[in-house]
C-alpha positions, 0 to 999 in steps of 0.5 A, spaced: 866 677 520 863 676 527 865 678 534 862 675 540 863 680 547 861 676 553 859 681 559 857 686 553 853 690 558 858 692 563 863 698 563 867 696 557 863 692 553 859 698 549 866 702 548 869 695 545 862 694 541 863 701 538 870 700 536 869 693 533 863 695 529 868 701 525 872 695 523 865 692 519 865 686 524 858 684 526 858 684 534 854 679 538 853 680 545 851 676 551 850 678 558 845 677 564 843 684 564 840 684 557 832 686 558 830 686 551 834 680 547 835 681 540 838 676 535 845 680 536 844 681 544 843 674 548 840 674 555 844 669 559 848 668 565 855 666 564 854 660 569 849 657 565 853 652 561 848 650 556 845 657 555 853 659 553 853 653 549 847 655 545 849 662 544 856 660 541 853 655 537 848 660 534 853 666 533 859 662 531 864 667 532 870 669 528 873 673 534 871 672 542 872 678 547 871 675 554 870 681 558 864 677 563 867 677 570 866 680 577 872 685 577 872 689 583 877 687 588 873 690 594 867 686 592 871 680 592 873 680 599 865 679 601 863 675 595 870 670 594 866 664 592 862 668 587 868 671 584 871 665 583 865 662 580 864 667 575 871 668 573 873 661 573 867 657 572 864 662 567 870 662 563 870 654 563 863 654 560 865 659 554 871 655 552 867 648 553 862 651 548 867 653 543 871 646 543 864 642 543 862 646 537 868 645 533 870 653 533 877 656 532 876 663 533 881 668 535 880 669 543 882 675 547 881 673 555 881 679 559 885 678 566 888 683 570 895 686 573 892 684 580 895 678 579 902 680 580 901 683 587 908 686 586 910 691 591 916 694 588 918 700 585 919 697 578 915 697 572 912 690 572 913 686 566 910 680 564 915 675 566 915 678 573 912 672 578 905 672 580 903 674 588 895 674 588 893 678 594 886 678 594 880 673 592 879 677 585 887 676 583 887 669 585 881 668 581 884 671 575 891 667 576 886 660 576 883 663 570 889 664 566 892 657 567 885 654 565 885 658 558 892 656 557 890 649 558 885 649 553 889 653 548 895 647 548 890 641 549 885 644 543 890 648 539 886 654 540 888 662 538 888 665 545 891 671 548 891 674 555 891 681 557 893 683 563 889 689 563 891 695 568 886 700 571 882 703 566 877 708 567 872 713 563 865 716 563 860 711 565 864 707 570 861 704 576 862 708 582 865 702 585 872 704 582 876 710 584 876 715 579 868 715 578 867 714 585 871 721 587 868 724 581 861 722 583 862 724 590 865 731 588 859 732 583 854 731 590 858 736 593 857 741 588 849 739 588 849 740 596 848 733 597 854 732 601 859 736 605 865 731 604 869 726 600 870 719 603 876 716 601 881 710 602 888 710 602 891 716 598 898 714 598 897 708 593 899 709 586 896 706 579 897 706 572 891 708 569 889 708 561 882 711 558 877 705 556 877 708 549 884 707 548 884 700 552 878 697 547 883 699 541 888 695 544 883 689 545 882 689 538 889 690 536 890 684 540 886 679 536 888 683 529 896 683 531 897 679 537 901 672 537 897 666 540 899 664 547 902 671 549 900 674 555 900 682 554 900 687 559 895 693 557 897 699 560 899 706 559 906 706 563 905 712 567 902 711 575 898 717 578 898 717 586 890 716 588 891 723 592 893 726 585 887 723 582 883 727 587 887 733 587 886 734 579 878 733 580 878 738 585 882 742 581 876 742 576 871 744 581 869 751 584 866 747 590 869 747 597 871 740 599 872 737 605 876 730 605 874 724 610 878 718 610 873 712 611 875 706 614 870 702 610 874 704 604 881 701 606 882 695 603 885 689 607 891 689 603 893 694 598 899 694 593 903 701 594 904 701 587 902 698 580 905 700 574 906 697 568 911 696 562 907 695 555 913 694 551 912 687 548 904 689 546 907 696 543 912 692 539 907 687 537 901 691 535 904 698 534 898 701 540 899 707 543 894 710 548 892 717 546 888 720 551 891 725 556 889 722 563 887 729 565 882 729 559 879 722 562 878 725 569 874 731 566 870 727 561 868 722 568 866 729 571 862 731 566 858 724 565 856 725 573 854 732 572 849 730 567 847 724 571 846 727 577 
């Protein structure tokens, strides 16, 4: 059995590859940042349709995990066109390649909870209406519609994951938990005096990346084709809680500065997911405590800086 991971060199890719290999499935990856290509690691840009087709033809995967994306909401405000190209046109290139080669793998496409744009207090279910509030979210909605069209037209096995925030050691400091942890370590090292923050009042549903990749594998093993699943912990933490937990793990004296540059043009107050449908279909349960996840992120930056 063979699995193809697009965007394998991103934050989630290495964790997913390790998880899949434990199932005795051979892992292949594509990513434009691969500097030492091997038969299993193919360097290409997802926007190069012919390169994608050749890679898919070579690997002939049984499973496809489509991670490759521009996944930063913040960046999408400054590079909206590139965000659309990568998330929509890159996905089309992948599906065109699968269809042109006559393959029928089980495909998991990673979308995002950002598509909901929901500003209420209920836990979000898959049946909630979509109100994308950023170029990133808009690109994910278009991506979802694209892959569902391919599924219906070519009778493909496709599952869409609306992944809520996931974090863990090795994540870019473009994302809040890693950003706070890195800044805190810089305070510990005497490289800065204060932590710059954005809106501390919003709350997010966080899942450890090590739990999330297990969910991705279970999705293609036990999930139902055509389904859209919320992947989330079902518990939300205010961003201020994240900051307070991290600061509580350090002996450093920390000043807080609310940086206007870190305030998003639009910021949904609460994003909390309902994962009951996915749990019912697959039996998945997250096992990492959020405090332990934050501790691991902090230790990662302590070793790196």
